[in-house]
C-alpha positions as CSV (number, residue, x, y, z in Angstrom):
1,M,73.7,111.2,112.0
2,S,75.0,111.9,108.5
3,L,77.5,109.8,106.6
4,E,80.0,112.7,106.6
5,F,79.9,113.2,110.3
6,E,80.1,109.4,111.1
7,L,83.2,108.8,108.9
8,G,84.9,112.0,110.1
9,V,84.5,111.0,113.8
10,L,85.5,107.4,113.0
11,L,88.8,108.4,111.3
12,E,89.6,111.0,114.1
13,T,90.1,108.0,116.4
14,L,93.4,107.5,114.5
15,G,94.7,110.6,116.2
16,H,95.2,112.9,113.2
17,P,93.3,115.9,111.7
18,V,90.3,114.9,109.5
19,V,88.2,117.0,107.1
20,W,85.8,116.6,104.3
21,G,87.1,118.6,101.3
22,L,90.1,120.9,102.0
23,F,91.7,122.1,105.2
24,D,90.9,125.8,105.9
25,S,94.3,126.4,107.5
26,D,97.7,125.0,107.6
27,V,97.5,121.7,109.5
28,G,100.4,119.4,110.4
29,F,101.0,116.0,109.0
30,P,99.9,113.3,108.8
31,R,96.4,114.3,108.0
32,I,93.3,112.8,106.3
33,S,90.8,114.4,103.9
34,L,87.7,112.8,102.5
35,H,86.0,113.6,99.1
36,R,82.7,112.2,97.8
37,V,83.4,111.1,94.3
38,G,79.9,109.9,93.4
39,T,76.6,108.7,94.8
40,V,74.0,106.3,93.4
41,T,70.5,106.5,94.7
42,G,68.3,103.5,94.6
43,Y,64.6,103.7,93.5
44,A,61.6,101.5,94.0
45,L,58.2,101.5,92.4
46,Q,57.0,103.8,95.2
47,G,59.9,106.3,94.7
48,R,63.3,106.9,96.1
49,A,64.7,104.1,98.3
50,D,66.2,104.9,101.7
51,V,69.6,103.2,100.9
52,E,72.3,104.9,98.9
53,T,75.8,104.0,97.8
54,A,78.6,106.5,97.7
55,R,82.1,106.3,96.5
56,V,84.5,108.2,98.8
57,Q,88.1,109.0,98.3
58,V,90.2,109.0,101.5
59,N,93.5,110.9,101.1
60,I,96.1,110.3,103.7
61,D,99.0,112.8,103.5
62,A,102.3,112.4,105.4
63,L,105.8,113.7,105.2
64,S,107.5,110.3,105.7
65,Y,106.8,107.1,103.9
66,G,106.9,105.2,107.2
67,E,104.0,107.2,108.6
68,L,102.1,106.7,105.3
69,I,102.4,103.0,105.0
70,S,101.4,102.4,108.6
71,L,98.4,104.8,108.5
72,G,96.9,103.7,105.2
73,P,96.2,100.1,106.3
74,Q,94.9,101.3,109.7
75,A,92.4,103.6,108.0
76,S,91.4,100.9,105.6
77,Q,90.8,98.3,108.4
78,L,88.9,100.9,110.5
79,L,86.6,101.8,107.7
80,T,85.9,98.3,106.3
81,G,85.2,97.0,109.8
82,Y,82.7,99.8,110.6
83,R,79.0,99.1,110.7
84,S,76.9,101.5,112.8
85,G,74.5,104.4,112.6
86,S,73.6,105.0,109.0
87,V,76.5,103.0,107.6
88,I,75.6,99.5,106.4
89,R,78.9,98.5,104.8
90,I,82.2,99.9,103.6
91,K,84.2,98.1,101.0
92,E,87.7,99.1,99.8
93,L,87.8,99.4,96.0
94,S,91.5,100.5,95.5
95,R,94.5,102.0,97.1
96,R,97.2,104.0,95.3
97,D,100.3,106.0,96.3
98,G,101.3,109.4,95.1
99,S,103.2,112.5,96.1
100,S,103.3,116.3,95.5
101,E,105.7,119.0,96.2
102,T,104.6,122.0,98.3
103,G,107.0,124.8,99.3
104,G,110.1,122.6,99.0
105,E,108.6,119.6,100.9
106,V,107.6,116.4,99.4
107,V,104.2,115.3,100.7
108,R,103.5,111.6,100.3
109,R,99.9,110.6,99.7
110,Q,97.9,107.4,99.8
111,M,94.5,107.4,98.2
112,L,91.9,104.9,99.3
113,D,88.7,104.5,97.3
114,V,85.9,103.0,99.3
115,Q,82.3,102.2,98.5
116,V,79.9,103.1,101.3
117,R,76.4,101.7,101.5
118,Y,74.3,103.7,103.9
119,R,70.8,104.7,104.9
120,A,70.0,108.2,103.5
């Protein structure tokens, strides 16, 4: 199983749409999108190691602040408590709030930055 598949399936248990990258069509709120921000590959004397570390940004978008502040901590606890398949450990690095206007609506966003250590 790939890291992308595992994290997507895990976050879908929260009951909201989840995608890596951008949604292809208009999807309701709240919704969750994931983006790989960087990856560090370990090396040993024999070559590439089988353990990698990725930084992943998890964007949680909602129309109300109430949905946002309840879903952000749920996603964080779910991710940081997960150890299975290829995922060795997930650590939250930061959490920030933001917003954007789209078509007259204000979409509130919480951005979680997590560090994922996994088997490649």
